[in-house]
Structures are given as C-alpha cells and as structure tokens.
C-alpha positions in Angstrom: 69.9 8.2 12.2 69.1 11.0 9.7 70.9 10.9 6.5 72.1 14.0 4.6 73.2 13.7 1.0 75.2 16.3 -0.9 74.3 16.6 -4.5 75.3 18.7 -7.5 72.8 20.6 -9.6 73.6 21.8 -13.1 71.9 24.6 -15.0 70.2 27.7 -13.7 66.7 26.3 -12.8 65.3 23.6 -10.5 61.8 22.1 -10.4 60.5 21.6 -6.9 57.5 19.6 -5.6 56.4 17.4 -2.7 53.4 15.8 -1.1 52.6 13.3 -3.8 50.4 11.6 -1.2 50.0 8.4 -3.3 48.2 10.5 -6.0 49.6 8.8 -9.1 47.5 10.8 -11.5 49.0 14.1 -10.2 52.5 12.6 -10.3 52.1 11.5 -13.9 51.0 15.0 -14.9 53.9 16.5 -12.9 56.4 14.5 -15.0 54.6 15.5 -18.2 55.1 19.2 -17.2 58.7 18.7 -16.2 59.5 17.0 -19.5 57.7 19.7 -21.5 59.7 22.4 -19.7 63.0 20.6 -20.3 63.8 19.6 -16.8 66.0 16.5 -16.6 65.7 14.2 -13.6 68.9 15.7 -12.1 67.3 19.1 -11.9 64.1 18.0 -10.1 63.6 17.6 -6.3 60.8 16.0 -4.4 60.8 16.9 -0.7 59.0 13.9 0.7 55.6 12.4 1.5 55.5 10.4 -1.7 53.0 8.2 0.2 49.9 9.6 1.8 46.1 9.9 1.6 45.4 8.6 -1.9 45.0 5.2 -3.5 48.3 4.3 -5.1 51.3 4.3 -2.7 53.3 1.5 -4.3 52.8 2.8 -7.8 53.8 6.3 -6.7 57.0 5.0 -5.1 57.9 3.0 -8.2 57.2 6.0 -10.4 59.6 8.2 -8.4 62.2 5.5 -8.4 62.0 4.9 -12.2 62.0 8.6 -12.9 65.3 9.0 -11.2 64.8 12.4 -9.6 66.3 13.6 -6.3 64.0 12.9 -3.4 64.1 12.9 0.4 61.9 11.1 2.8 58.9 12.7 4.5 57.6 11.6 7.8 55.4 8.9 6.1 58.4 7.3 4.3 60.4 7.3 7.6 57.5 5.6 9.4 57.1 3.0 6.7 60.8 2.1 6.6 60.9 1.8 10.4 57.7 -0.3 10.6 55.9 2.2 12.7 52.1 1.9 13.3 51.2 5.6 12.6 52.1 8.2 10.0 54.2 10.3 12.2 52.4 13.4 11.0 52.3 15.1 14.4 48.6 15.5 14.4 47.0 16.1 17.8 45.3 13.1 19.3 41.6 12.9 18.5 41.6 15.5 15.7 40.0 14.7 12.4 43.4 14.4 10.8 44.5 12.0 13.4 41.3 9.9 13.0 41.6 9.8 9.2 45.3 8.8 9.4 44.2 5.6 11.2 42.5 4.7 7.9 44.9 5.8 5.2 48.2 4.9 6.9 47.4 1.2 7.5 46.2 1.0 3.8 49.5 2.5 2.7 51.5 0.2 4.9 49.7 -2.9 3.6 50.1 -1.8 -0.1 53.8 -0.9 0.0 56.1 -3.8 -1.0 59.2 -4.9 1.0 61.2 -3.9 -2.0 60.0 -0.4 -1.8 60.6 -0.3 2.0 64.2 -1.4 1.3 64.5 1.4 -1.3 63.2 4.0 1.3 66.0 2.8 3.6 68.5 4.1 1.1 66.7 7.4 0.6 68.2 10.5 2.2 66.3 12.6 4.8 67.9 15.9 3.8 69.7 17.2 0.7 72.3 20.0 0.4 73.8 21.7 -2.6 75.2 24.9 -3.9 73.1 27.0 -6.3 73.9 30.4 -7.7 76.5 31.0 -5.0 74.0 30.0 -2.2 73.9 27.0 0.0 70.6 25.3 -0.2 69.1 22.7 2.2 66.1 20.5 1.4 64.0 19.4 4.4 60.6 17.9 4.8 59.2 19.7 7.8 62.4 21.3 9.2 65.9 20.2 10.1 64.8 20.0 13.7 61.8 17.8 13.1 60.6 16.0 10.0 56.9 16.7 11.0 57.3 20.3 12.0 54.7 22.5 10.4 56.3 25.7 9.0 53.9 28.2 7.4 54.2 31.6 5.8 52.9 33.0 9.1 55.3 31.0 11.3 57.4 33.5 13.2 60.7 34.3 11.5 62.7 33.4 14.6 61.5 29.8 14.2 62.8 29.8 10.6 66.0 31.5 11.6 66.8 28.6 13.9 66.6 26.2 11.0 68.9 28.4 8.9 71.4 28.3 11.7 71.1 24.5 12.0 71.5 23.9 8.3 74.0 26.7 7.7 72.0 27.4 4.5 71.0 30.5 2.7 67.9 28.8 1.2 65.7 26.2 2.7 63.2 24.2 0.6 60.6 22.8 3.0 57.3 20.9 2.8 54.9 19.1 5.0 52.4 21.9 5.6 50.6 21.5 2.3 50.6 25.2 1.3 52.9 27.0 -1.2 54.7 30.1 0.0 58.0 31.9 0.0 59.4 34.0 2.9 62.5 36.1 2.7 64.4 38.1 5.3 68.0 39.4 5.8 69.2 37.5 2.7 67.6 34.2 3.7 64.9 32.5 1.7 62.4 29.8 2.8 60.5 28.1 -0.1 57.6 25.7 0.2 56.6 24.6 -3.3 53.3 23.2 -2.1 52.1 19.7 -2.7 50.8 17.9 -5.8 48.7 15.2 -4.0 46.0 17.5 -2.6 44.7 20.9 -3.4 46.0 23.9 -1.3 42.7 24.6 0.5 42.1 27.5 -1.9 38.8 26.2 -3.5 40.6 25.0 -6.6 41.3 21.5 -7.7 44.7 22.4 -9.2 47.8 21.5 -7.2 51.1 23.3 -6.8 54.9 23.1 -7.5 57.7 25.7 -7.9 60.6 26.6 -10.0 63.8 28.0 -8.4 65.9 29.8 -11.0 69.0 32.1 -11.1 69.8 35.0 -13.3 73.2 36.5 -12.8 73.2 35.3 -9.2 69.7 36.6 -8.4 67.3 34.0 -7.2 63.7 33.8 -8.4 60.9 31.6 -7.2 57.9 31.0 -9.4 54.9 29.1 -8.0 52.8 27.2 -10.5 49.6 25.2 -10.4 48.2 22.5 -12.7 45.2 20.4 -13.4 45.2 16.6 -13.7 42.7 13.8 -13.6 41.4 14.5 -10.1 38.2 12.7 -10.9 40.1 9.4 -11.4 42.1 10.0 -8.2 38.8 10.6 -6.3 37.2 7.5 -7.8 40.2 5.3 -6.8 40.1 6.6 -3.2 36.4 5.8 -3.0 36.8 2.3 -4.4 39.6 1.6 -1.9 37.5 2.8 1.1 39.9 5.7 1.9 38.7 8.7 3.9 35.7 10.2 2.0 36.5 13.7 3.3 39.9 13.6 1.7 38.5 12.2 -1.5 36.0 15.1 -1.5 38.8 17.6 -1.2 40.2 16.4 -4.5 36.8 17.6 -6.0 36.3 20.8 -4.0 39.8 22.2 -3.3 38.7 22.7 0.3 40.3 20.8 3.2 38.0 18.9 5.5 39.4 20.8 8.5 41.9 23.4 9.5 43.3 21.6 12.6 46.9 22.1 11.7 46.6 25.7 10.4 47.5 28.9 12.2 45.0 31.7 12.3 46.3 33.5 9.2 46.2 30.4 7.0 42.8 29.4 8.4 41.3 32.7 7.3 42.7 32.2 3.8 40.7 29.0 3.2 38.9 29.2 -0.1 40.8 32.2 -1.3 42.9 32.4 -4.4 46.6 31.9 -3.7 49.1 34.4 -5.2 
C-alpha cells in the first residue's frame, strides 16, 4: 500500500533533486552544493530512484539516510523492498533499456543490504506539504503510477488528472530523467531532473532545481553541476555494468531514446534552457 507523508517545510526555498541512480560521486557533490547554498536537510527533497544504473547502490542509500533529507521511493526502491526481480521501470519488453536493466538491477539487488531494504520499507512513496500558500505534492512518476513517464511535451490533460488526484497546486515529479517546468491555469509541474545521469543534452553535467517563494510568488530555478564523472564511469566499468550507460556519463548522450516522445527525442544533444 502506498504511503503518503505530510511534512513541514520552513524558509522560502527548497532544493529538489532525484535520480541518484547509485552515482555516489554526483550525490556527494550535490550535498556540497546544498551545504554551500545554506540548505539544511529539512529543506531538501529527493524524489526517488536513489538506486539505479551506477556502481554504488548501498553507499548511496546510506548517504541519503545519514544526510537526513526528505526522500520518497522511486520504482527501483519499491521493487527492492518488495523483493521483485525487475526494476519496475515500465520499459517495453525487448528494448535496450529493458535489456540493460537485466544487468544493473540484479547487481543493485545483490549489493543492497537487508538493513537498507528495511529502511526503504519505512520510506514514504509520496510527500505533501504547504509552501507559500500552495499545496505541494511530491511523486516519482505520478500519483497514478510510480513508473509513469511525464515529460514537458506530455499533454496537459494527463498532468491535470494528477493535480486532481493529489489536490495539489504544485507537483514535483521525476522518473523521466529530464528537467522541465510546465505551468497552466495556476498549476505548476516541476521536474528537477536527475543527478545520476546526464540529461541527454551532450553535457556531462547533471541537474537539480530550487523552488523559492517571494511574497507568495513561486519561482523555479534549474541548475546543473559537474562532478567526478570519470570516477563514476570507471567504477561502472570495473563492476561490469552496462557499458552504454557508463559511456553516457562521458558523452552526455543517452544510448537510446526508447522512452522519449518525439519532441524530447528531437532535443537530443541540444543545450537545455
């Protein structure tokens, strides 16, 4: 059964990120940035998929736990805690993403401790809180389905259904791997992007966002940062993880666009924002 946790957020700014994907090097740099910007753990939110393609799943989970930030489960965490045999990413059978997941997910499953699985059992699947007079919901894919891919180009009627389900004014989502914001009729959908893999833009930098309020007006700023992607690549190679994903850390280009709609596919290799 899905768990929703209500939290309180102090201050007028929140740091948002997701998709760590077992990339400890990016996660360590994310914390450095958060500390430098003055964000305390209670004002930081991770929207899931702490575990994924890269080489250090257990270390990444422990890092998040020790950091003490707010986090929800992604599909990977939900599959791990339920002992499932696949990542639950909703990839189509036989696609390259599906084939690669048969390599990295068993590796993750074998390298996550029973203590970490027990911790994931306590982690909420959704967060809700009030911010600047708005109700905010944090989801991984969507409220309807943890693995739903929601992009900037996804029709608004699809997003509108999720606003109705959550009764939120703002939804912070993830899963699709690309940063964006979409606003209509006073509703705002934010995807901060992911820190564990580049955003298919030809750059090795990775993405997060800051949501802030000034006299009740919301502002979303998307930021990118560099980290030791060479070490992350080296560790993936040493552990025999998918070479195509390890290469993406170096090129900033995804191996394939299987999950992407036409608009996002055409944007491959192009500078974001």
